[in-house]
N, C-alpha and C positions, 0 to 999 in steps of 0.2 A: 401714278398707273395709266397707260398707254397700249392700243392694239399696237398688233406687231404690225400695220401701213403708217403710223405715225413716226417722226422722222424732223431730221432740222436744213434748214437748204443750207447751203454753202455761203449765204451773209449771216451763218445764223439764228434767223428765224425760222421756229417755227411754222412746218406742212401742215401735219397732222392726217390724216382719212380725209379732214374735209365736210362731215357727214352731221356738223351743228350739235351732236350729242345723239344724234338716231343712229352710233356705232355698232352693229349686228353682233361682235364682241362680245359685248358688255361693259370693255374696262374701262370706254372711257365715261363713264354715265355717272352721274355726279349718283350720292344718297345708293352706291351698290350693297348687295347682299350677298353675302359667301353663303355658297345652301351647302354647307356641314353633312346633310345627311344626305347627300344624293347617291352615293354607295352603299346605301345601309336598304334591305327589301321589305316590305310591311309583311306583319303577318298572314297566314292565309285565308283567316277566318274578315280580316280588314281590309274594304276597298279606297280608291287614294283617292285626299280629299279634293274637292271640283273644285274649289275657287284657285282661281292666283292671281297675283299680283300681275298689275299692268303700269309701265312708267311710260310718260307723254313729257314734252317739253321742259327742260328743265327744272327735271326731277321731280317732275307733277306723279303724282304715283293716284292707284285708283283698283279695287278687290274685284274684278270677273265672277260669276259663274261660271262653271263649264256644263254648260244643261247637255252639250250633245254627245258628249266625250269623245271628241275633239286631242287624240295625241298630241300634247304639246308640254314643249320646253324651253331653259331661258335661252334668249336670243331669238325665242320665232316670234315678228310681225303679224299681228292679229287684229282686226275691223273686230270695233266693240260696239255695242249698241250705246246711243248719245240721244238727246233727247233736243231738235229732231236729228235724224240720220244717223251716223255712224262714224266713229274717228279710228283712229288708225294710233295703235304704241305696240312695243316693246316689251315682251312677256319676261320677266327680273326676277322671279320668284314662281313654283310652284311646290308641291309636295308640303309636310305635315311644317313648314317653317311659316307657312302664310298664317298656320290661327295664332302663331307669337305676336305675328305681327300685326291681326285681324283685334290678338287681346289687347296689345299696346296703347292701340288707336281704341281700341273700347268700342267696337263695330262689333255687332253678333253676325253670327253666322247664318240664320234670319232674318235678316235686314231688306225691307222690301228695298231699299237704297242703292241693295248691289245687282247689276244688271248681269246679261250676258254677253257671251264668247260669239259673235258670229259663227267667223270664221278660218282660215288663214288666210290672209292677203295677197291677193294674186299679184300680177306683175301689174296690172289698171291702176288696181290700188294703192302701188308706193307710185305709181306715174304721177299720180291725180294727188296724193299725198308731201311727196316731194315738187311740184310744181306748186303748190299752197305755201310751202315753208318759206322758198323761193322768194313769193311774192312778196311777204313780211316787213322787210328793209322800208322798201319802197313806199309800203301803208304806211307804218308808223312816221314817215317823213310828212306826208301828206297829212296825217288826218293831226302831226305837230303843229301844222298851218291851221288845218283849220279852229284849232283851239284856240291859238292865238289872235285867231280874228276874231271870234265867237268875245277874248273877251275872260276864259273862264278859266281860274285859281286854280290849275290842278296840273298833276305835270302826269304825261305820259312814257310810262316804263320799262313797255313789252306793251307785244300782240302777240295774239296763238292760234293760230290756223286750226280750222277744225280740219279731222281727215279729209271728208268727200269736201272740203275746198266750199262749204254752202254757211260756212257760222265765221267769225273771229271774237276770241274775248279779249276785250280791252283793258291792259291793268294799269292802275294809275296810283298814286297820290296825292293827296289835298291834305291841309291842314282844317280848314271845315268842311262846311256842307255845300253839294256843290249840284248844281239843278242841271243838268247834259239831256234836258229829256229833245231841243233843238241842235244837237249835239248828234246823237244819238241816230234824228233823220236825215242829217245832210252828211252820217258817215256810209250809212243804208245808202241811200241817193245815191252817194259817187261811187261805189266800193260795191252796189247789186251783192248784198250781202248780209247774215242775220248777223247783230249785234248784240252785244253783252258788255255791259260794262260792270266791274270787278274791282274793288278800292281794294289794299293791300298795305299796310307800316311799312316804316321805313327799315325795318330785321328783313321782311321778307321778304321786298324789295331789290335788298342786297346780294340775299339767299337767291334768285334769280337770275342776276347779273353777274357776278362772283365778283372774283380779284385776286390781290395781292397785301393781305393785310404788311401792319407794321412789322409783323418778326420776319415776315420775307416769306410766308406758307401760302398757299391759299386760304381763303376766306372757311372759320369753321360750319359755318353755317350753311353756306354753298356744295360741302364736300362729304362731311358726318353729322353733321348734328341737325335735329331733326325737332326739339322740344326748346323753346325760344322761354328761356326765362326772366324774372323783371332781374334786371341789376340796378341798385341805389348806389350813392356818393358813400354808405358806412362799405363799406366793400374793401373800397384804396383806403377809409381811416383805416380797419382792422388793422390792413396790410404794411400800415407805415404811409401808403404813398403819398407823392404830391400830388393836391385837388387842383390837379393842369387841364382844363376841360381838351385842350390841344394832346396832350398825352394819352389821357382812357376814352377818349371818343375814336369810335371805329368806323370804318368808310360809310354806314350808315347814316354815323352824327351823333348816334346813342351809344352810351358809356358801353367799353367794350366789354363779350360776354365770357370772355378766361377771366375779367374779377371774379368770378365765380369758383373758377377750378379749383383755385389753393383755402377758399376761403374757409374752408373746414377743416386744414390744420392750421390757421393759426387760431380760431376758434376755440381748439382742442390750446395751445400752449398757452394762450390767454386766462387760462380760469385760472391760476395760480394770480395773474397781476394784480397789484391793484387800481382801483379807478384814478387814472389824471384828472381828476378833477380836485382831490384830497391833500390837503397840505399835510406838511407834518409838522408836530410841536415840537422845538428842541428847545434848552434852555439858553444857546445862542442867538436864537432868533425862529422865524418857521421860512423850514425849505419849500419850494416850487416846483414840481414838476417840470423837466426840461424836453428827455424822449427816453426811452430803448431798446432794448435790444432783443427780443421775441426768444427769440433760438437761443441765442446763449445765455439768457437769465437775467440781464442788467439791467438796471437805473440811473438815469441821470438823476440828480438832485443838487437845486442850487438856492442860496441862501437872500431871500429878499434884498436885503441889505447890498450883497455881494452878487449881483445873478450873473456875472462874469467868471466867478471859480464853481466850477462843477465837481459833485461829489458823486463815486460812482459806489454805489450799492445792489447788493444781489434781491433777490424777490423775499426769499427767508428774513435778514437782516428788514425789510419796507416793512414786514407783515407785522414783525414785534415791535417796531416803533408804533405803528399805526395798535397795536391793539396796550399801548402804553396811552396811547394819547383816548382809547375809547373807556381808562380806566381814571382818565384826567391826571394823566400822567406823563412828565414830558423828559423826553430820553436828553443825555448829556448834552451830546455834539455827535454830527453826522463824521467826524473824523475818528472817535471812537468806533464808532462798527462798516465805517472803511477800512480801518485797519482788523476790526479783528475777521473783516472778508480776506483780505491779504493772507491772512496769516490763516485764516481755515481753507484755504485754498489750496488743493495737490496740486505739486509740483507737475508740471508735463515734460514726457520724454520728452529732451530734445536729441536732435536727429545727428548723430556720430558719425562721419564721416570716417570711410574705414579704405577706400579704395581711391583718394581722393580726388573728383569727379563729383564732389557737391555744388560746383560751381555750373549755373548756366550757359554765364558769358565764358567760359574756358574756353571755348573756339572761337569767338569773337577777337582776341587780343591779340594783336601784330606780331606776329615772329619777329627776333630780333633778328639784324642782317647780322650776317659772320664776316668781321673782317678779312679777305683774301691776304693770306702767309703768304712773304717773297720764301720760295721755296729754291732749290738746288740750281733746280733747271736756268733762274734766273740769274744767280750768280754764274754758273757758267759761262752765260751770254754776256754778262758783262766783260771777265774775265777774257773771251774770245775778242772782243773788239779789241779790248787792249790791247792784245797781241799786233791784231791786223795792225794798228796804225802804231806800234813799235816796231815792223816787217815797213812799214811806207815812208816813213822819215829814214832808215838806213838805207835805205834803195835811193 
């Protein structure tokens, strides 16, 4: 989604409104919420909910109380209470849906952490806010030079200035604990601001910075994903994926969050499947699991003595052999169950060619060139030439 002022230049590069996430229309923002209750009126005895949701840089959101009953709507730029000073943000949600968001994040309405909304931002407030945002890239470059000079093992990923320009939050990632007391002194003396250091994880860093995933779409964590659930390699094993870290890892270096999206469907489909570490005991020998097709319900086994030749079995046939083995009985052979499976499998209805257009490559076949036939006009030209030649000789 984008606002009306977003466009593309002549060389194909996106220009956009250049507000860097502070677009007033609200369509360019990350993790936006559609207020589907905006057209509905409240009952006469009920007062409007006095808490609003305010969004800051890179999708950071907080809840603030409108104690002064200021008429606010989505997209308004407001000045809110912080410690110390004030901050500038954009209202992303008002009304009854704020209750749902607070319940989702386990924040009570009477919480003392909810600060106040001071006022709608004036033009002076907005100018100071925009000026502070423009200083962030230069401050980030100089801060990285200071970090490398001090030899600290940390990565500075982002800087966020407060709306009044008196304070800045430095987001960093580090593997171990970092002693940044000297760093804070130098940063405060260099930029003349209050400094707050906040450590974030690799997933939170990717969500703040954004990017394009291997699927070609924007990262889920920076567009709509709000909670980061743990992803383990067992999610890939259940989905029969190869454990290749280059393919399974996202831009944050961790396992992709999308590995959990279809995991429940695979777990439901695997309920009737036997364990892969079970051997099938037959009179011809012991059979070992090779591979499976989860949604089609096929399992391939091969004898230990002949691992090259695989036998295709169904889930029911495999479970029958396992039940026999539990009774200390051996099945005759895998071929017998594979033969029964082919006999029991109903024939699938094949596609019938009714109009002669079943070939997808029928337009790719080169057309045969028709040979040009010599017609009457060609014969008439030859007879006329012969007559002219005879007349010349006679003359």
